C-alpha positions as CSV (number, residue, x, y, z in Angstrom):
1,X,42.3,8.8,-21.0
2,X,40.1,9.7,-17.6
3,X,42.7,11.6,-16.4
4,X,42.3,14.1,-19.1
5,X,38.5,14.3,-19.3
6,X,37.4,18.0,-18.7
7,X,40.8,19.5,-19.3
8,X,40.3,22.5,-21.7
9,X,42.4,23.0,-24.7
10,X,42.7,25.3,-27.3
11,X,43.2,24.1,-31.0
12,X,43.7,25.1,-34.4
13,X,43.2,21.8,-36.0
14,X,39.8,22.3,-37.8
15,X,41.3,25.8,-39.2
16,X,44.4,23.7,-40.5
17,X,42.7,20.7,-42.0
18,X,40.1,23.1,-44.1
19,X,43.0,25.1,-45.5
20,X,44.5,22.1,-47.3
21,X,44.5,21.9,-51.3
22,X,44.2,18.5,-52.5
23,X,46.9,16.2,-51.9
24,X,47.8,12.6,-52.8
25,X,47.0,12.0,-49.4
26,X,43.1,12.9,-49.8
27,X,42.9,10.7,-53.0
28,X,44.3,7.7,-51.0
29,X,41.5,8.4,-48.3
30,X,38.8,8.8,-51.1
31,X,40.1,5.4,-52.7
32,X,40.2,3.5,-49.4
33,X,37.0,4.5,-48.5
34,X,35.0,4.4,-51.9
35,X,36.2,0.9,-52.1
36,X,33.5,-0.2,-49.6
37,X,30.6,1.6,-51.2
38,X,32.1,-0.5,-54.5
39,X,31.7,-3.5,-52.5
40,X,28.3,-2.6,-51.2
41,X,27.3,-1.9,-55.1
42,X,28.4,-5.3,-55.8
43,X,26.5,-6.9,-53.0
44,X,23.3,-5.3,-53.9
45,X,23.8,-5.5,-57.6
46,X,24.4,-9.3,-57.2
47,X,21.4,-9.8,-55.2
48,X,19.1,-8.3,-57.6
49,X,20.9,-9.9,-60.7
50,X,20.8,-13.3,-59.1
51,X,17.2,-13.3,-58.1
52,X,16.4,-15.2,-61.2
53,X,18.7,-17.7,-60.5
54,X,17.8,-18.2,-57.0
55,X,14.3,-18.9,-58.0
56,X,15.7,-21.6,-60.4
57,X,17.9,-23.0,-58.1
58,X,17.4,-26.4,-57.3
59,X,18.4,-25.9,-53.5
60,X,16.8,-22.8,-52.8
61,X,13.4,-22.4,-55.0
62,X,12.7,-18.7,-54.1
63,X,9.6,-17.1,-54.8
64,X,9.3,-13.6,-55.6
65,X,8.2,-12.7,-52.0
66,X,11.0,-14.6,-51.0
67,X,13.3,-12.4,-53.1
68,X,11.5,-9.5,-51.5
69,X,11.9,-11.0,-48.1
70,X,15.7,-11.5,-48.4
71,X,16.4,-8.0,-49.5
72,X,14.3,-6.8,-46.6
73,X,16.7,-8.9,-44.1
74,X,19.7,-7.2,-45.6
75,X,18.4,-3.8,-45.3
76,X,17.1,-4.6,-41.7
77,X,20.9,-5.7,-40.9
78,X,22.1,-2.4,-42.3
79,X,19.5,-0.3,-40.0
80,X,20.4,-2.3,-36.7
81,X,24.1,-2.5,-37.9
82,X,24.2,1.3,-38.6
83,X,22.5,2.3,-35.1
84,X,25.0,-0.1,-33.1
85,X,28.3,0.6,-34.6
86,X,27.1,4.3,-35.2
87,X,27.2,4.6,-31.3
88,X,30.6,2.6,-31.0
89,X,32.2,5.1,-33.8
90,X,31.5,8.1,-31.5
91,X,32.4,6.6,-28.7
92,X,35.8,4.5,-29.3
93,X,36.6,6.0,-32.9
94,X,36.2,5.9,-36.7
95,X,39.3,3.8,-37.3
96,X,38.5,1.1,-35.0
97,X,35.1,0.4,-36.3
98,X,36.4,0.2,-40.1
99,X,37.9,-3.3,-39.4
100,X,35.1,-4.6,-37.0
101,X,32.4,-3.8,-39.5
102,X,34.5,-4.9,-42.7
103,X,35.4,-8.0,-40.8
104,X,31.8,-8.9,-40.2
105,X,30.9,-8.0,-43.8
106,X,33.8,-10.2,-45.4
107,X,32.5,-13.4,-42.8
108,X,29.0,-13.0,-43.9
109,X,29.2,-12.6,-47.6
110,X,31.3,-15.9,-47.6
111,X,28.4,-17.6,-45.4
112,X,26.1,-16.5,-47.9
113,X,27.5,-18.4,-50.7
114,X,26.9,-21.7,-48.5
115,X,23.3,-21.0,-47.8
116,X,21.0,-24.0,-48.1
117,X,17.6,-22.5,-47.7
118,X,15.5,-19.1,-47.3
119,X,16.4,-18.9,-43.7
120,X,19.9,-19.4,-44.2
121,X,20.1,-16.8,-47.0
122,X,18.4,-14.2,-45.3
123,X,20.2,-14.7,-42.0
124,X,23.5,-14.2,-43.6
125,X,22.4,-11.5,-46.0
126,X,21.0,-9.7,-42.6
127,X,25.0,-10.1,-41.2
128,X,26.2,-8.8,-44.0
129,X,24.1,-5.6,-44.3
130,X,24.7,-5.1,-40.3
131,X,28.6,-4.6,-41.6
132,X,27.6,-2.7,-44.5
133,X,25.4,-0.3,-42.1
134,X,28.2,0.0,-39.7
135,X,30.4,1.2,-42.5
136,X,28.1,3.8,-43.6
137,X,28.5,5.7,-40.4
138,X,32.0,5.6,-40.0
139,X,32.9,6.1,-43.4
140,X,30.7,9.4,-43.8
141,X,32.2,10.6,-40.3
142,X,35.6,10.2,-41.8
143,X,34.9,11.9,-45.1
144,X,33.4,15.0,-43.2
145,X,36.5,15.3,-41.0
146,X,39.4,14.8,-43.0
147,X,38.6,16.2,-46.3
148,X,38.9,20.4,-46.3
149,X,35.9,22.4,-46.5
150,X,35.9,23.4,-50.1
151,X,36.0,19.8,-51.4
152,X,33.5,18.2,-48.9
153,X,30.5,18.2,-50.9
154,X,31.9,17.0,-54.1
155,X,34.1,14.4,-52.3
156,X,31.4,12.9,-50.3
157,X,28.4,12.5,-53.2
158,X,31.3,10.8,-55.4
159,X,32.6,8.5,-52.8
160,X,29.0,7.5,-52.1
161,X,28.2,7.2,-55.8
162,X,31.1,4.6,-56.3
163,X,28.8,2.1,-55.3
164,X,27.7,2.1,-58.9
165,X,31.2,1.2,-60.0
166,X,30.4,-2.0,-57.8
167,X,26.9,-2.4,-59.3
168,X,28.8,-2.4,-63.0
169,X,31.2,-5.0,-61.5
170,X,28.2,-7.1,-60.1
171,X,25.9,-7.0,-63.1
172,X,29.8,-8.1,-65.1
173,X,30.1,-11.0,-62.5
174,X,26.5,-12.1,-62.9
175,X,26.8,-12.0,-67.0
176,X,29.8,-14.7,-66.6
177,X,28.5,-16.6,-63.5
178,X,24.9,-16.8,-64.7
179,X,25.8,-18.2,-67.8
180,X,24.9,-22.0,-68.2
181,X,27.3,-22.4,-70.9
182,X,30.1,-21.3,-68.9
183,X,29.2,-22.5,-65.3
184,X,26.2,-24.4,-63.5
185,X,24.0,-21.5,-62.6
186,X,23.4,-23.0,-58.8
187,X,27.1,-23.0,-58.6
188,X,27.5,-19.6,-60.1
189,X,25.4,-17.7,-57.6
190,X,27.7,-18.8,-54.7
191,X,30.7,-18.1,-56.5
192,X,29.4,-14.6,-57.1
193,X,28.9,-14.1,-53.2
194,X,32.7,-15.4,-53.0
195,X,33.9,-12.9,-55.3
196,X,32.5,-10.0,-52.8
197,X,33.9,-11.5,-49.9
198,X,37.5,-11.6,-51.8
199,X,37.4,-8.1,-52.8
200,X,36.8,-7.3,-49.4
201,X,40.1,-8.5,-48.4
202,X,41.7,-5.9,-50.6
203,X,40.2,-3.2,-48.5
204,X,41.5,-4.6,-45.2
205,X,45.3,-3.6,-46.7
206,X,44.1,-0.1,-47.9
207,X,42.4,0.5,-44.5
208,X,46.0,0.0,-42.5
209,X,47.0,3.7,-43.3
210,X,44.0,5.9,-42.7
211,X,44.8,7.7,-39.8
212,X,42.1,8.3,-36.8
213,X,40.1,11.5,-37.3
214,X,42.0,14.5,-35.6
215,X,39.1,16.2,-35.0
216,X,37.6,13.2,-33.0
217,X,41.1,12.7,-31.0
218,X,41.2,16.6,-30.1
219,X,37.9,16.1,-28.2
220,X,38.4,12.6,-26.6
221,X,41.7,13.5,-24.7
222,X,44.2,13.0,-27.3
223,X,45.1,16.3,-28.5
224,X,48.9,15.2,-28.7
225,X,48.1,12.3,-31.3
226,X,45.6,14.6,-33.4
227,X,48.6,17.1,-33.7
228,X,51.0,14.3,-35.0
229,X,48.6,13.4,-37.4
230,X,47.5,16.8,-38.7
231,X,51.2,17.7,-39.4
232,X,51.7,14.4,-41.1
233,X,49.1,15.2,-43.4
234,X,50.4,18.8,-43.9
235,X,53.6,17.2,-45.1
236,X,51.9,15.4,-48.0
237,X,49.5,18.2,-48.8
238,X,49.8,21.9,-50.0
239,X,48.8,25.0,-48.2
240,X,46.2,27.5,-49.6
241,X,48.8,29.9,-51.3
242,X,46.9,32.8,-49.9
243,X,48.0,32.0,-46.2
244,X,51.3,33.3,-45.4
245,X,54.2,31.7,-42.6
246,X,53.1,34.6,-40.6
247,X,49.4,33.6,-40.6
248,X,47.5,33.3,-37.1
249,X,45.3,30.2,-37.5
250,X,41.6,30.6,-36.1
251,X,41.4,28.5,-32.9
252,X,38.7,27.0,-30.9
253,X,38.4,26.1,-26.9
254,X,37.3,22.4,-26.3
255,X,36.7,20.9,-23.1
256,X,37.7,16.9,-23.6
257,X,35.3,14.2,-22.9
258,X,35.6,10.3,-22.9
259,X,32.2,10.2,-24.6
260,X,29.0,11.9,-25.1
261,X,25.7,10.7,-23.0
262,X,22.9,9.5,-25.0
263,X,20.5,11.8,-23.5
264,X,22.7,14.8,-24.7
265,X,22.5,13.1,-28.3
266,X,19.1,12.9,-27.8
267,X,18.8,16.6,-26.9
268,X,20.7,17.5,-29.4
269,X,18.6,16.1,-32.4
270,X,15.4,16.3,-30.9
271,X,15.6,19.7,-29.5
272,X,18.9,22.0,-30.3
273,X,18.7,21.1,-34.0
274,X,15.2,19.6,-34.6
275,X,14.8,21.6,-37.7
276,X,17.9,20.1,-39.1
277,X,16.7,16.5,-38.1
278,X,13.4,17.0,-40.0
279,X,15.5,17.5,-42.8
280,X,17.7,14.8,-42.4
281,X,14.7,12.6,-42.0
282,X,12.9,13.6,-44.9
283,X,15.7,13.1,-47.3
284,X,16.5,9.8,-45.9
285,X,13.1,8.4,-46.2
286,X,12.2,9.3,-49.6
287,X,15.8,8.3,-51.3
288,X,15.8,5.0,-49.3
289,X,12.2,4.0,-50.6
290,X,13.0,5.5,-54.1
291,X,16.1,3.4,-54.5
292,X,15.6,0.3,-52.4
293,X,12.1,-0.4,-53.9
294,X,13.3,0.4,-57.4
295,X,16.9,-1.2,-57.4
296,X,16.1,-4.3,-55.3
297,X,13.1,-5.4,-57.4
298,X,14.5,-4.1,-61.1
299,X,15.4,-7.6,-62.2
300,X,12.0,-8.8,-61.5
301,X,10.4,-6.1,-63.4
302,X,12.8,-7.0,-66.6
303,X,11.8,-10.8,-66.1
304,X,8.6,-10.8,-65.2
305,X,7.0,-8.0,-67.7
306,X,9.4,-7.7,-70.2
307,X,10.4,-11.6,-70.2
308,X,14.4,-11.1,-70.0
309,X,16.3,-14.3,-69.1
310,X,18.0,-14.1,-65.8
311,X,21.5,-14.7,-67.4
312,X,20.8,-11.2,-69.4
313,X,19.9,-9.0,-66.5
314,X,23.2,-8.1,-66.2
315,X,23.7,-6.3,-69.3
316,X,20.8,-3.9,-68.2
317,X,22.4,-2.7,-65.3
318,X,25.2,-1.6,-66.9
319,X,23.6,1.7,-68.5
320,X,21.8,2.0,-65.2
321,X,24.7,1.8,-63.2
322,X,26.7,4.2,-65.5
323,X,23.6,6.7,-65.1
324,X,24.0,6.5,-61.3
325,X,27.9,7.0,-60.9
326,X,28.0,9.8,-63.6
327,X,25.4,11.6,-61.7
328,X,27.6,12.4,-58.9
329,X,30.6,12.6,-60.7
330,X,29.1,15.7,-62.9
331,X,26.7,17.2,-60.6
332,X,28.8,16.9,-57.5
333,X,30.6,20.0,-57.7
334,X,27.6,22.2,-58.2
335,X,26.7,21.1,-54.4
336,X,29.8,23.2,-53.6
337,X,29.3,26.1,-55.9
338,X,25.7,26.5,-56.4
339,X,24.9,25.5,-53.0
340,X,23.3,22.5,-50.8
341,X,19.6,23.7,-50.7
342,X,19.3,24.2,-54.7
343,X,20.8,21.3,-55.7
344,X,19.0,19.1,-53.1
345,X,15.6,20.6,-54.3
346,X,16.5,20.2,-57.8
347,X,17.8,16.6,-57.6
348,X,15.2,15.3,-55.4
349,X,12.2,17.2,-57.4
350,X,13.5,15.9,-61.0
351,X,13.8,12.4,-59.9
352,X,10.6,12.4,-58.6
353,X,9.1,13.8,-61.7
354,X,10.9,11.8,-64.1
355,X,9.8,8.5,-62.0
356,X,6.1,9.7,-62.3
357,X,6.3,9.9,-66.3
358,X,8.5,7.0,-67.1
359,X,5.8,5.1,-64.8
360,X,3.0,5.9,-66.7
361,X,4.6,5.1,-69.9
362,X,5.4,1.7,-68.2
363,X,1.8,1.1,-67.1
364,X,0.5,2.2,-70.2
365,X,2.9,-0.6,-72.3
366,X,4.8,2.1,-74.4
367,X,8.2,1.0,-72.7
368,X,10.4,-1.9,-74.0
369,X,13.2,-3.4,-71.8
370,X,15.6,-1.1,-73.5
371,X,13.6,1.9,-73.1
372,X,12.5,1.3,-69.5
373,X,16.2,0.9,-68.9
374,X,17.2,4.1,-70.5
375,X,14.3,5.9,-68.4
376,X,15.8,4.4,-65.2
377,X,19.7,5.6,-66.4
378,X,18.3,9.3,-66.7
379,X,16.0,9.1,-63.7
380,X,18.8,7.9,-61.8
381,X,21.5,10.3,-63.2
382,X,19.7,12.8,-60.8
383,X,18.5,10.7,-58.1
384,X,21.9,9.2,-57.2
385,X,23.8,12.7,-56.1
386,X,20.1,13.3,-54.6
387,X,20.5,10.0,-52.2
388,X,24.1,10.9,-51.4
389,X,23.1,14.4,-50.8
390,X,20.9,12.9,-47.7
391,X,24.2,11.3,-46.0
392,X,26.0,14.3,-47.0
393,X,23.4,16.6,-45.2
394,X,23.0,14.6,-41.8
395,X,26.7,14.0,-41.5
396,X,28.1,17.5,-41.8
397,X,25.0,19.8,-40.0
398,X,25.1,18.0,-36.5
399,X,28.0,18.5,-33.8
400,X,31.0,15.9,-34.4
401,X,30.3,14.3,-30.9
402,X,27.1,12.8,-32.2
403,X,27.7,12.8,-36.1
404,X,28.1,9.3,-36.5
405,X,25.2,8.3,-34.4
406,X,23.1,11.2,-36.1
407,X,24.0,9.3,-39.4
408,X,23.2,6.0,-38.1
409,X,19.9,7.1,-36.5
410,X,18.6,8.8,-40.0
411,X,19.8,6.3,-42.1
412,X,18.2,3.7,-39.7
413,X,14.9,5.5,-39.7
414,X,14.8,6.1,-43.3
415,X,15.7,3.0,-44.3
416,X,13.1,1.6,-42.0
417,X,10.4,3.3,-42.9
418,X,11.3,3.6,-46.6
419,X,13.8,1.1,-47.5
420,X,12.7,-2.1,-45.9
421,X,9.1,-2.0,-46.7
422,X,10.1,-0.7,-50.2
423,X,11.4,-4.2,-51.5
424,X,8.7,-6.4,-50.1
425,X,6.1,-3.9,-51.2
426,X,7.3,-4.1,-55.0
427,X,7.7,-7.9,-54.7
428,X,4.2,-8.2,-54.1
429,X,3.0,-5.4,-56.5
430,X,4.9,-7.3,-59.4
431,X,3.7,-10.8,-58.1
432,X,0.3,-9.3,-59.0
433,X,1.2,-9.1,-62.7
434,X,-0.2,-5.8,-63.1
435,X,1.3,-2.8,-64.5
436,X,-0.9,-0.5,-63.1
437,X,0.0,-1.9,-59.4
438,X,3.5,-1.5,-60.0
439,X,2.8,2.1,-61.2
440,X,1.0,2.9,-58.1
441,X,4.3,2.0,-55.8
442,X,6.3,4.2,-59.0
443,X,3.7,7.2,-57.7
444,X,4.4,6.8,-53.9
445,X,8.2,6.9,-54.8
446,X,7.6,10.1,-56.8
447,X,5.4,11.9,-54.2
448,X,8.1,11.1,-51.5
449,X,10.8,12.7,-53.5
450,X,9.1,15.8,-54.3
451,X,8.1,16.5,-51.0
452,X,11.5,16.1,-49.6
453,X,12.6,18.3,-52.4
454,X,10.5,20.9,-51.1
455,X,11.5,20.2,-47.4
456,X,15.4,20.6,-48.5
457,X,14.7,24.0,-50.2
458,X,12.5,25.4,-47.3
459,X,14.5,24.2,-44.3
460,X,17.9,22.8,-45.7
461,X,21.4,24.5,-44.0
462,X,23.8,26.4,-46.8
463,X,27.0,24.2,-45.3
464,X,28.8,24.4,-48.8
465,X,32.6,25.5,-48.4
466,X,31.9,26.0,-44.5
467,X,34.1,24.5,-41.5
468,X,32.3,21.7,-39.7
469,X,32.5,23.8,-36.8
470,X,30.6,26.8,-38.1
471,X,28.3,24.7,-39.5
472,X,27.6,23.1,-36.0
473,X,29.8,23.7,-33.0
474,X,30.8,21.0,-30.8
475,X,29.1,20.3,-28.0
476,X,32.7,20.5,-26.0
477,X,33.2,23.8,-27.2
478,X,34.1,26.4,-24.2
479,X,33.1,30.0,-24.9
480,X,35.9,32.5,-24.8
481,X,36.2,34.7,-21.4
């Protein structure tokens, strides 16, 4: 590897990958990667749906503030895991990190079921979040680098949106496991977390046949392996019919390297692409606060203001999850046709407006538990593709060498500013028992989303249907003489 560093190669790998039609190979990639988001959805939903059971547990006796604290611990773990594993993903490859982060997730989730107090529960949730945070970086990088350009937006949004399939599974699990007529509630929440760990074992098997990113390999001194992987993919996927046998593939010249120095990463993000960094940060902060503040505390709203028993919370999650999954599924293709900037502005803006309207109705006492859930369902039909578009933006608008770390950094900063503070803030607002106080929190989320919509429209990048290498040239590119 070291001996190959500095060698210049000319490759047609990006053009060949982007010319492919959708195939069973791409379906398998989407399935294997989407399952991780399903697990994340299961984790987060269980944490929210189980909040009532954790408060009633004779072992834990959580308060609303404790619920907010452990939710924030999960997000802090996700932030730190994303940064640490994001750096490793760019350095040692996408595939190796899959198994490291998944193992951490499995062990920590199983350990959560054995928690004995607030401190132990928070620690295990922190470690679970670290595993999931690492998954975000490796998986979003892989999606971008294996999926053809014409499908990249829709695929990324649907995979990130599959989080909500996990949310529905978590809701159903909570309905069964928190029913006191079926099982002791103090045992039920423990079995719920063990369910997540068991499902994670399925992912291990599915990950075995996902290849390393050929784009990553071609820069990191292993072009021969990259060519073999591309040839294998081409045997499984049909070529664009407009490309004839005598077609000459566009090539790119690259100087191979074993790693990218952190100072070069910093210069790329803070100087070369500082406008794109501003856009990514604005989108991440807004969606992180919007999502985490509401989703981590929706069970508390239902129980504290609408007096819904904890064992019934799961029924209210199902329509909420449906709206969140249908949004990316139905609107996702528009990000590849109408375009990134227009759809980002629309989904962020309408989400913010709808949250402000529903927040006012909640504060005025016009909503029931059922109509509040319908309002959330409609809001997050638009907010879900908006949130996924934030990950899409930061994963396709920066060079390959810094892609995973860029995802990690913006996720970390955005979640640190908007996500970690959100659940704790809303937990405290709900504890006041004042609908007006909760409405103030909703207004803050609304303002952030509308501001992000304006930033995305004004400064976003029209990356739809374009090769990654034309959106942002690799740092290793060598101009032709």
